[in-house]
Rosetta silent file (secondary structure, phi, psi, omega in degrees, C-alpha in Angstrom):
SEQUENCE: MAEKTDYEALAANLLKAELKRKGVTYAQLVERLNAIGVDEKEVNVRNKLSRGKFTAAFLLQCLSAIGSQTLHLG
SCORE:     score description
SCORE:     0.000 S_00000001
   1 L     0.000  147.140 -178.288   -0.002  -35.063    6.788 S_00000001
   2 L   -70.504  143.767  176.904   -1.373  -31.714    7.897 S_00000001
   3 L   -72.836  159.380  176.925   -5.065  -31.422    8.707 S_00000001
   4 H   -57.558  -41.048 -178.837   -7.364  -29.171    6.682 S_00000001
   5 H   -64.089  -29.520  175.939   -7.694  -26.879    9.692 S_00000001
   6 H   -63.073  -41.797  179.432   -3.898  -26.494    9.763 S_00000001
   7 H   -71.192  -34.560  176.346   -3.997  -25.115    6.233 S_00000001
   8 H   -63.810  -43.350  178.044   -6.942  -22.872    7.067 S_00000001
   9 H   -65.020  -40.574  178.524   -4.980  -21.423    9.989 S_00000001
  10 H   -61.216  -44.486  179.945   -1.909  -21.035    7.769 S_00000001
  11 H   -63.499  -44.532 -179.633   -3.927  -19.135    5.147 S_00000001
  12 H   -65.012  -43.702 -179.822   -5.496  -16.841    7.745 S_00000001
  13 H   -66.868  -35.614  177.199   -2.164  -16.176    9.445 S_00000001
  14 H   -62.679  -46.204  179.897   -0.495  -15.521    6.103 S_00000001
  15 H   -66.923  -42.238  177.826   -3.112  -12.928    5.182 S_00000001
  16 H   -60.740  -41.359  179.432   -3.015  -11.327    8.633 S_00000001
  17 H   -64.472  -39.884  178.358    0.782  -11.095    8.434 S_00000001
  18 H   -65.626  -40.070  177.487    0.597   -9.434    5.008 S_00000001
  19 H   -62.353  -44.545  179.334   -1.931   -6.926    6.298 S_00000001
  20 H   -63.526  -44.671 -178.786    0.313   -6.143    9.266 S_00000001
  21 H   -61.209  -37.298 -179.616    3.398   -5.907    7.062 S_00000001
  22 H   -85.922   -8.177 -179.073    1.632   -3.462    4.745 S_00000001
  23 L    70.264   34.340 -176.665    0.101   -1.531    7.659 S_00000001
  24 L  -106.488  125.842  176.733   -3.432   -2.138    6.392 S_00000001
  25 L   -82.728  168.565  176.357   -6.356   -2.347    8.820 S_00000001
  26 H   -61.354  -40.024  179.154   -9.467   -4.422    8.205 S_00000001
  27 H   -62.269  -42.427  178.065  -11.406   -1.222    7.477 S_00000001
  28 H   -67.073  -37.776  177.466   -8.806   -0.177    4.903 S_00000001
  29 H   -60.380  -44.178  179.455   -8.838   -3.662    3.385 S_00000001
  30 H   -60.508  -43.351  177.789  -12.611   -3.413    2.930 S_00000001
  31 H   -60.529  -43.808 -179.192  -12.208   -0.024    1.211 S_00000001
  32 H   -69.051  -36.854  176.323   -9.545   -1.443   -1.104 S_00000001
  33 H   -64.865  -43.510  178.348  -11.624   -4.534   -1.866 S_00000001
  34 H   -60.615  -36.704 -179.370  -14.610   -2.324   -2.683 S_00000001
  35 H   -65.471  -25.915  178.625  -12.379   -0.252   -4.991 S_00000001
  36 L  -101.097   13.030  173.702  -11.597   -3.378   -7.055 S_00000001
  37 L    90.024   14.349  178.261  -15.255   -4.426   -7.166 S_00000001
  38 L  -103.023  112.667 -176.287  -15.333   -6.883   -4.262 S_00000001
  39 L   -85.327  106.009  178.842  -18.313   -6.127   -2.023 S_00000001
  40 L  -135.216  155.168  173.828  -17.362   -6.978    1.565 S_00000001
  41 L  -111.728  151.360 -176.584  -18.210   -5.615    4.980 S_00000001
  42 H   -57.976  -42.057 -179.108  -15.639   -5.223    7.736 S_00000001
  43 H   -61.757  -37.354  179.077  -17.459   -7.597   10.078 S_00000001
  44 H   -67.558  -40.426  178.636  -17.475  -10.299    7.379 S_00000001
  45 H   -64.145  -45.454  178.368  -13.744   -9.876    6.747 S_00000001
  46 H   -57.498  -45.088 -179.754  -13.033  -10.094   10.489 S_00000001
  47 H   -64.413  -44.046  179.623  -15.093  -13.280   10.750 S_00000001
  48 H   -59.557  -45.004 -177.328  -13.437  -14.895    7.736 S_00000001
  49 H   -73.004  -33.015  179.360   -9.965  -14.194    9.091 S_00000001
  50 H   -73.108  -35.206  178.286  -10.771  -15.276   12.638 S_00000001
  51 H   -81.787  -27.385 -174.450  -12.313  -18.558   11.452 S_00000001
  52 L    77.355   16.091 -177.760   -9.786  -19.119    8.676 S_00000001
  53 L  -107.072   97.373  174.982  -12.662  -20.048    6.381 S_00000001
  54 L  -156.393  161.551 -176.465  -12.367  -18.300    3.039 S_00000001
  55 L   -80.555  162.984  173.978  -11.767  -19.205   -0.570 S_00000001
  56 H   -62.613  -34.425  178.586   -8.511  -19.016   -2.453 S_00000001
  57 H   -62.134  -42.221  178.462  -10.204  -16.385   -4.617 S_00000001
  58 H   -63.943  -42.350  177.169  -10.831  -14.213   -1.532 S_00000001
  59 H   -57.879  -47.362 -179.621   -7.198  -14.616   -0.474 S_00000001
  60 H   -66.132  -38.272  177.110   -6.019  -13.521   -3.921 S_00000001
  61 H   -61.672  -44.114  179.545   -8.452  -10.595   -3.977 S_00000001
  62 H   -64.157  -46.156 -179.500   -7.140   -9.393   -0.609 S_00000001
  63 H   -62.375  -39.921  177.382   -3.503   -9.777   -1.624 S_00000001
  64 H   -65.165  -43.226 -178.016   -4.180   -7.913   -4.852 S_00000001
  65 H   -62.937  -32.137 -178.688   -6.072   -5.155   -3.020 S_00000001
  66 L   -95.960   -0.002  174.643   -3.167   -4.526   -0.640 S_00000001
  67 L    81.169   24.427  176.963   -0.541   -4.696   -3.376 S_00000001
  68 L   -76.646  128.414 -178.888    1.266   -7.853   -2.336 S_00000001
  69 L  -100.781  -31.590 -177.372    3.488   -9.102   -5.128 S_00000001
  70 L  -137.010  157.294  177.004    5.178  -12.061   -3.455 S_00000001
  71 L  -130.406  145.877  174.856    4.511  -14.442   -0.576 S_00000001
  72 L  -115.303  117.845 -173.066    6.883  -16.407    1.622 S_00000001
  73 L   -93.182   -8.986 -178.132    5.317  -19.627    2.830 S_00000001
  74 L  -171.372    0.000    0.000    7.889  -20.957    5.184 S_00000001
């Protein structure tokens, strides 16, 4: 069975790939999160994605902010 850290890396890589696919920078993500009422700073977003430590709610907020409708997991 996969380790917890494997899933954390998968979540971070999934979000990074969606950002790249949409052409959205971390700074733009922060602006879009702020526009939907999520108060984040760019440095915090960078840290969350580099560590892979963030909640499912944060993942969904980011995906919503960048307009992702579907995800491909594998």
